[in-house]
C-alpha positions, -999 to 999 in steps of 0.1 A, spaced: 137 -322 159 113 -294 170 90 -285 200 58 -296 183 73 -329 173 87 -340 208 59 -332 224 31 -351 199 58 -381 203 55 -378 239 17 -375 239 10 -409 256 35 -401 284 21 -364 291 -16 -382 292 -1 -411 320 14 -378 337 -16 -363 338 -40 -391 351 -12 -399 372 -14 -363 387 -53 -366 391 -46 -397 412 -25 -384 433 -44 -355 437 -79 -372 446 -52 -397 470 -44 -362 488 -80 -348 492 -89 -385 503 -63 -382 532 -78 -348 540 -43 -333 529 -45 -290 538 -44 -272 506 -10 -253 513 8 -292 514 -19 -300 483 -3 -273 466 34 -276 469 29 -314 466 13 -305 433 35 -276 424 67 -299 426 49 -323 410 47 -298 378 81 -285 381 96 -314 379 76 -328 352 88 -300 335 121 -303 338 124 -337 332 108 -329 301 131 -300 293 161 -324 295 150 -350 277 140 -327 246 173 -308 248 196 -340 252 177 -355 220 170 -323 198 208 -319 204 217 -355 192 191 -360 168 198 -326 150 234 -330 149 230 -363 134 207 -353 108 233 -320 99 261 -346 91 245 -369 71 231 -341 50 269 -330 44 282 -366 37 284 -376 4 290 -412 15 259 -415 40 274 -444 55 303 -432 75 275 -412 99 290 -437 127 325 -423 123 309 -387 131 286 -392 158 295 -382 189 280 -402 221 246 -400 232 236 -393 268 205 -412 266 197 -446 257 176 -446 228 204 -426 214 229 -453 226 209 -480 208 206 -463 178 245 -457 173 252 -491 183 229 -505 158 238 -483 126 274 -495 138 268 -529 136 247 -523 102 276 -506 85 299 -532 100 281 -561 86 273 -539 49 312 -532 48 320 -573 54 294 -579 25 307 -555 1 345 -567 5 333 -600 4 318 -590 -34 347 -573 -37 369 -602 -38 345 -619 -60 342 -596 -87 382 -590 -83 388 -628 -92 360 -629 -120 379 -599 -136 414 -613 -135 397 -643 -145 381 -624 -177 412 -604 -183 435 -640 -185 408 -657 -207 406 -625 -232 446 -625 -237 443 -663 -241 419 -660 -270 435 -631 -285 467 -652 -287 448 -675 -314 433 -651 -332 467 -629 -340 481 -664 -351 448 -670 -372 453 -635 -389 489 -638 -395 486 -668 -407 459 -657 -434 474 -626 -441 500 -647 -456 476 -669 -479 460 -639 -497 427 -650 -512 391 -638 -517 382 -663 -489 408 -656 -469 401 -619 -466 369 -622 -455 378 -644 -428 402 -615 -417 373 -594 -414 358 -617 -393 388 -622 -371 393 -584 -369 354 -581 -357 364 -608 -331 395 -593 -314 373 -557 -316 348 -573 -297 376 -590 -272 392 -553 -269 361 -537 -257 354 -569 -237 389 -561 -218 387 -523 -215 350 -525 -202 363 -549 -175 393 -525 -167 368 -492 -169 353 -510 -136 383 -505 -116 404 -480 -138 426 -468 -108 448 -495 -109 451 -503 -149 463 -471 -165 495 -448 -158 492 -411 -168 518 -398 -189 532 -373 -214 528 -390 -248 529 -380 -284 494 -381 -304 510 -389 -336 524 -419 -322 493 -431 -312 472 -426 -339 501 -442 -363 496 -476 -344 457 -471 -345 462 -459 -387 483 -491 -391 460 -516 -370 432 -505 -394 454 -502 -427 439 -533 -447 402 -523 -438 408 -490 -448 424 -499 -478 402 -523 -488 372 -501 -481 394 -470 -500 388 -448 -472 414 -420 -473 426 -414 -439 439 -374 -435 463 -369 -405 475 -333 -394 488 -312 -369 489 -340 -344 526 -340 -333 511 -328 -297 518 -342 -261 491 -348 -241 489 -364 -204 469 -395 -208 470 -438 -209 490 -441 -242 473 -480 -245 441 -466 -234 437 -438 -259 446 -460 -287 418 -480 -280 398 -454 -275 407 -436 -310 404 -474 -324 366 -473 -315 362 -442 -326 374 -451 -360 358 -484 -365 328 -465 -359 338 -445 -390 352 -472 -411 314 -490 -404 291 -462 -409 314 -451 -444 298 -443 -477 306 -461 -501 325 -438 -523 346 -409 -517 352 -420 -483 373 -404 -456 386 -396 -424 404 -367 -409 422 -366 -376 435 -330 -370 450 -317 -329 449 -280 -320 463 -265 -290 447 -244 -266 459 -225 -234 447 -248 -212 437 -281 -233 441 -299 -264 415 -311 -288 419 -339 -309 394 -344 -341 381 -368 -357 359 -363 -386 342 -387 -414 317 -379 -440 301 -412 -430 262 -418 -433 261 -396 -402 236 -399 -371 203 -391 -365 192 -356 -347 171 -380 -321 196 -407 -320 226 -380 -313 221 -370 -273 219 -410 -270 249 -423 -285 271 -427 -252 246 -450 -235 253 -484 -229 237 -507 -255 221 -479 -276 226 -488 -312 202 -460 -324 187 -461 -361 225 -469 -378 231 -496 -354 200 -516 -359 202 -516 -397 234 -534 -389 241 -563 -375 278 -556 -365 263 -528 -338 268 -537 -301 264 -500 -288 291 -507 -260 320 -488 -281 312 -453 -275 297 -462 -240 330 -479 -229 348 -449 -249 330 -421 -228 336 -442 -194 376 -442 -199 373 -405 -209 359 -398 -178 382 -420 -156 411 -402 -178 394 -369 -170 395 -363 -206 361 -345 -219 342 -360 -251 320 -348 -272 305 -361 -306 283 -336 -334 267 -352 -367 250 -344 -391 225 -375 -411 236 -382 -444 267 -354 -440 294 -358 -416 303 -369 -379 331 -352 -355 339 -369 -321 362 -343 -303 386 -353 -274 397 -327 -252 431 -331 -229 432 -309 -200 467 -295 -196 486 -298 -162 504 -268 -155 524 -287 -125 534 -314 -145 547 -290 -177 568 -272 -150 584 -304 -139 586 -319 -172 608 -281 -185 628 -279 -153 642 -315 -159 644 -308 -199 667 -281 -187 
């Protein structure tokens, strides 16, 4: 608040005070009050009005400038009520009390929605786990009864299982802090689990899986990372070439991080699609030509990587290759504690 803004806001009050002063002056003249008394009364009135405005301006300027400054610094604007000093004027008190009530009402409503969302999330997770049981049973039954028709049914069940996994981790990613545990895990073990899960489809499509230099420990959540790598491998399989297809997985350890690269010689991604592959439901040209694409896999992968503080990037050339790289940041403090424990 500056003086110009304040005076503009008080223009109606100033006009009333000027009219009142003129009326007082006319009354004094009507009663034939001498000039010295009239001048003294006028001086007292004008000085009093100026002091009143000055005090009112200073109080409001201090409060509102402080309000604006603190609000600008806050990331979570609704916390402003916790930082405000108690104002010394009525309008300020009304404002702060109103903000407090509004904030209280908003928090109550948010908590209400949080409870409802949490209930729904728990129900969805429970439902997914219940559905996965018969899917696993059917897969096992079909695996023991090999035939061309059963093989096709197995493929559809594998797709169904993959979609269930997507839903499960999408729900978990919305409230990830309670669902993952960061520990030191070996990349080779996680990749082995993913390879085993995709063994049948890799053999059927004659895709050569090459893994090297992955015997490295990283800080992550093993289940979440397994899902992330599985989604990337699933895409590599989905968009593989018909002949001489391969997927190459290699890790490289740097001073401050570990890079895991998943490379395939599949159909690649168009240049115009590449910047948007991590967007929600974005399928791109390849996805539109495939009925199996939902556009959710890489979106969830990106979201989970952000939650785990991993960096993910993708490079691709259409009809040549696609390479997805996940970078795991090293934690020096964790490493020191681990080494001491081993010693």
